[in-house]
Structure formats: structure tokens, C-alpha cells
C-alpha positions, 0 to 999 in steps of 0.5 A: 194468768188467764183469770187475772186478764178475765178478771180485769175484763170483767172489771172493765165491763163493769165500769162500762154498764156503771158510766153507760147506764147509771151515769147516762154516758154510753158513748163516753163509756164505750169510747173509754173502754175501747180506746183506753182501757182495753188496749192498756190491758191487753198490752200489758198482758201480751207482755206478761204472757210473752206473746210479743217481745219486739219493740213498738207493740203499741204500733202492732197491737191493733192489727196483729190480732192479739185478742185471740191469743189473749183469750184463747191460748 
């Protein structure tokens, strides 16, 4: 499960580098990665790994520090 999570992060970083470096849109690529791609990937894997089973995860996600649990659990 963790390998798949890292693979999706690597794909996102590849997208970030492609759009930012080759297409010359670094701000847009960074915003898409930070505000859209990363939260969606984290949300899916938080649910799959059963780190949170309550409701309204989208409200709690930025404040609960799930990143450390996703990366090191």
C-alpha cells in the first residue's frame, strides 16, 4: 500500500516538474500539486489505510497531520 502511495506522489512530482519547467508555469503547477493533487491522494490513502473513519475528513485533513502517518506508519 505504501509503495503505491509513493508511486502516486512520484507521478505528481513528475507532473509538477513537467508543467513547471518545460511549460514554464511553475506557480500554477505548484498550486495544483499543493491544493488539488496532494490532498486528493492523501484523502484516498487515509481512507484505504483506515487512519480515519469518521465523517468530514476534508475539514480535518489539513489540521490533523496525517502526512506523518501516511509516510511513516
